[in-house]
PASEBA-1860 file (N, C-alpha, C; in nm, 3 decimals):
! residues 103
1> MSWVWRLM> 2.393/4.905/-6.058/2.435/4.811/-5.956/2.310/4.752/-5.893 ~ 2.304/4.620/-5.883/2.186/4.555/-5.828/2.177/4.576/-5.678 ~ 2.057/4.559/-5.623/2.038/4.577/-5.479/2.115/4.471/-5.402 ~ 2.131/4.349/-5.459/2.206/4.243/-5.391/2.352/4.285/-5.377 ~ 2.410/4.339/-5.484/2.550/4.382/-5.478/2.567/4.498/-5.382 ~ 2.473/4.591/-5.384/2.481/4.704/-5.289/2.481/4.653/-5.146 ~ 2.396/4.554/-5.119/2.391/4.496/-4.985/2.523/4.429/-4.951 ~ 2.585/4.358/-5.046/2.715/4.293/-5.023/2.822/4.397/-4.994
9> VIGGLLLG> 2.822/4.507/-5.068/2.923/4.611/-5.048/2.905/4.676/-4.911 ~ 2.781/4.708/-4.875/2.756/4.769/-4.745/2.796/4.673/-4.634 ~ 2.759/4.546/-4.649/2.799/4.445/-4.550/2.949/4.433/-4.543 ~ 3.015/4.437/-4.657/3.161/4.429/-4.660/3.226/4.548/-4.593 ~ 3.169/4.666/-4.613/3.224/4.785/-4.548/3.212/4.774/-4.397 ~ 3.101/4.719/-4.351/3.083/4.702/-4.207/3.180/4.599/-4.150 ~ 3.222/4.505/-4.234/3.315/4.401/-4.191/3.460/4.437/-4.218 ~ 3.485/4.555/-4.271/3.622/4.600/-4.292/3.672/4.588/-4.435
17> TSAQAGKC> 3.588/4.551/-4.529/3.629/4.542/-4.669/3.647/4.682/-4.725 ~ 3.743/4.699/-4.813/3.771/4.829/-4.875/3.649/4.883/-4.948 ~ 3.633/5.013/-4.947/3.524/5.076/-5.021/3.538/5.049/-5.170 ~ 3.659/5.019/-5.216/3.681/4.992/-5.358/3.617/4.861/-5.401 ~ 3.576/4.779/-5.306/3.522/4.648/-5.339/3.401/4.658/-5.432 ~ 3.329/4.770/-5.430/3.213/4.783/-5.515/3.242/4.844/-5.649 ~ 3.368/4.870/-5.680/3.401/4.939/-5.804/3.462/4.843/-5.906 ~ 3.383/4.811/-6.005/3.431/4.732/-6.118/3.428/4.822/-6.240
25> PDGSDPVG> 3.524/4.805/-6.332/3.522/4.886/-6.454/3.398/4.859/-6.538 ~ 3.362/4.953/-6.622/3.249/4.933/-6.712/3.266/4.801/-6.786 ~ 3.158/4.725/-6.794/3.162/4.597/-6.863/3.199/4.480/-6.774 ~ 3.236/4.509/-6.648/3.269/4.403/-6.552/3.169/4.407/-6.438 ~ 3.144/4.291/-6.381/3.050/4.280/-6.270/3.116/4.212/-6.150 ~ 3.080/4.254/-6.029/3.136/4.192/-5.909/3.080/4.053/-5.887 ~ 3.166/3.961/-5.847/3.125/3.823/-5.819/3.193/3.780/-5.690 ~ 3.119/3.713/-5.605/3.175/3.661/-5.480/3.134/3.745/-5.362
33> ASPPKGYQ> 3.197/3.716/-5.248/3.163/3.785/-5.124/3.281/3.784/-5.029 ~ 3.281/3.881/-4.939/3.382/3.888/-4.835/3.340/3.798/-4.718 ~ 3.435/3.767/-4.628/3.400/3.687/-4.511/3.291/3.756/-4.429 ~ 3.202/3.685/-4.368/3.201/3.540/-4.349/3.127/3.464/-4.458 ~ 3.068/3.534/-4.554/2.990/3.468/-4.660/3.076/3.403/-4.766 ~ 3.198/3.454/-4.789/3.284/3.400/-4.892/3.428/3.443/-4.869 ~ 3.515/3.399/-4.958/3.658/3.428/-4.944/3.720/3.486/-5.069 ~ 3.635/3.528/-5.164/3.687/3.590/-5.286/3.585/3.689/-5.339
41> LVCLKDGR> 3.636/3.804/-5.380/3.554/3.907/-5.444/3.633/3.953/-5.565 ~ 3.574/3.940/-5.683/3.647/3.970/-5.806/3.552/4.030/-5.909 ~ 3.605/4.115/-5.995/3.528/4.171/-6.106/3.550/4.081/-6.228 ~ 3.441/4.040/-6.290/3.449/3.954/-6.409/3.388/4.026/-6.529 ~ 3.457/4.016/-6.640/3.410/4.072/-6.767/3.349/3.958/-6.847 ~ 3.231/3.979/-6.898/3.158/3.877/-6.974/3.140/3.749/-6.893 ~ 3.139/3.763/-6.759/3.114/3.649/-6.672/3.226/3.549/-6.658 ~ 3.343/3.576/-6.721/3.449/3.475/-6.714/3.591/3.532/-6.702
49> QKHGLAIT> 3.617/3.650/-6.751/3.753/3.704/-6.749/3.769/3.805/-6.636 ~ 3.872/3.785/-6.552/3.898/3.877/-6.442/3.942/4.010/-6.499 ~ 3.872/4.117/-6.455/3.901/4.251/-6.506/3.855/4.352/-6.403 ~ 3.950/4.407/-6.326/3.918/4.501/-6.220/3.966/4.447/-6.086 ~ 3.908/4.499/-5.980/3.949/4.466/-5.844/3.931/4.318/-5.811 ~ 4.028/4.263/-5.737/4.018/4.126/-5.688/4.074/4.123/-5.546 ~ 4.001/4.058/-5.456/4.046/4.040/-5.318/4.016/3.897/-5.278 ~ 4.112/3.831/-5.214/4.086/3.700/-5.154/4.127/3.707/-5.007
57> WHSSGKKK> 4.063/3.622/-4.927/4.088/3.618/-4.784/4.131/3.478/-4.742 ~ 4.212/3.471/-4.637/4.245/3.344/-4.573/4.120/3.296/-4.500 ~ 4.117/3.166/-4.463/4.001/3.112/-4.391/3.980/3.181/-4.257 ~ 4.084/3.246/-4.205/4.074/3.321/-4.080/3.996/3.450/-4.096 ~ 3.974/3.493/-4.222/3.905/3.618/-4.248/4.001/3.733/-4.276 ~ 4.130/3.710/-4.258/4.229/3.814/-4.289/4.259/3.811/-4.438 ~ 4.291/3.928/-4.494/4.318/3.935/-4.638/4.437/3.849/-4.676 ~ 4.425/3.786/-4.792/4.532/3.704/-4.849/4.603/3.784/-4.959
65> NQGQFKHG> 4.526/3.845/-5.048/4.583/3.931/-5.151/4.479/4.029/-5.202 ~ 4.529/4.138/-5.262/4.441/4.239/-5.318/4.514/4.310/-5.431 ~ 4.444/4.327/-5.541/4.502/4.396/-5.655/4.401/4.409/-5.767 ~ 4.453/4.434/-5.885/4.370/4.454/-6.004/4.409/4.354/-6.113 ~ 4.310/4.317/-6.192/4.334/4.242/-6.314/4.299/4.331/-6.432 ~ 4.368/4.311/-6.541/4.335/4.379/-6.666/4.334/4.274/-6.775 ~ 4.217/4.251/-6.830/4.198/4.149/-6.935/4.254/4.013/-6.891 ~ 4.227/3.974/-6.765/4.267/3.843/-6.715/4.409/3.834/-6.662
73> EYHGKWRF> 4.485/3.943/-6.666/4.625/3.942/-6.622/4.643/4.029/-6.498 ~ 4.735/3.987/-6.408/4.771/4.072/-6.295/4.818/4.206/-6.351 ~ 4.771/4.315/-6.291/4.808/4.446/-6.344/4.811/4.549/-6.230 ~ 4.917/4.626/-6.223/4.928/4.727/-6.119/4.986/4.669/-5.991 ~ 4.959/4.738/-5.881/5.014/4.700/-5.751/4.929/4.590/-5.686 ~ 4.996/4.483/-5.645/4.932/4.375/-5.573/4.995/4.363/-5.436 ~ 4.912/4.340/-5.336/4.960/4.320/-5.199/4.924/4.178/-5.156 ~ 5.016/4.115/-5.083/4.997/3.979/-5.035/5.025/3.974/-4.885
81> WHADGSKK> 4.942/3.898/-4.811/4.958/3.886/-4.666/4.965/3.740/-4.624 ~ 5.036/3.715/-4.514/5.038/3.582/-4.451/4.904/3.560/-4.380 ~ 4.878/3.435/-4.341/4.752/3.400/-4.274/4.734/3.476/-4.142 ~ 4.844/3.515/-4.078/4.833/3.588/-3.951/4.809/3.738/-3.972 ~ 4.802/3.783/-4.097/4.776/3.923/-4.128/4.900/4.007/-4.153 ~ 5.018/3.950/-4.129/5.141/4.026/-4.154/5.170/4.032/-4.303 ~ 5.236/4.143/-4.343/5.266/4.162/-4.486/5.362/4.055/-4.536 ~ 5.328/3.998/-4.649/5.414/3.898/-4.713/5.500/3.965/-4.819
89> MVGSFLLG> 5.436/4.037/-4.912/5.510/4.107/-5.017/5.416/4.197/-5.095 ~ 5.478/4.286/-5.173/5.405/4.375/-5.263/5.469/4.359/-5.399 ~ 5.388/4.339/-5.501/5.440/4.323/-5.636/5.377/4.425/-5.730 ~ 5.451/4.461/-5.832/5.402/4.551/-5.935/5.402/4.474/-6.068 ~ 5.286/4.472/-6.133/5.269/4.394/-6.256/5.226/4.483/-6.371 ~ 5.265/4.445/-6.490/5.220/4.510/-6.612/5.168/4.401/-6.703 ~ 5.036/4.391/-6.712/4.969/4.288/-6.793/5.029/4.149/-6.772 ~ 5.038/4.110/-6.645/5.081/3.975/-6.610/5.229/3.956/-6.588
97> KLHGLAI> 5.309/4.054/-6.623/5.455/4.042/-6.607/5.499/4.119/-6.483 ~ 5.575/4.052/-6.397/5.624/4.113/-6.274/5.729/4.219/-6.307 ~ 5.710/4.340/-6.252/5.802/4.451/-6.278/5.869/4.502/-6.151 ~ 5.837/4.444/-6.039/5.898/4.487/-5.914/5.840/4.409/-5.799 ~ 5.922/4.382/-5.700/5.879/4.303/-5.586/5.945/4.358/-5.461 ~ 5.866/4.375/-5.356/5.918/4.419/-5.226/5.871/4.319/-5.122 ~ 5.962/4.273/-5.041/5.927/4.173/-4.939/5.933/4.238/-4.802
END
């Protein structure tokens, strides 16, 4: 892990970003930043395919969504929030296909 990414993760932890933000699967690298520096943090495989943790934030700095990608597809549990921070919904995906939704 590069010193720049370590600094981003530590900064993110201080700003309330999940500790998981620094964990990308082998072969994937973290790209982006948490607020106030950016509004998206995602793991990319080969620099282009989403693979691993992904978090986006509303312009207010509150989380918009958080989940995992597997080979470019939504995978596992995804959480979505409204701009005011209230829960919007939770979805369960299996390689891009929705398998459950809770509102």
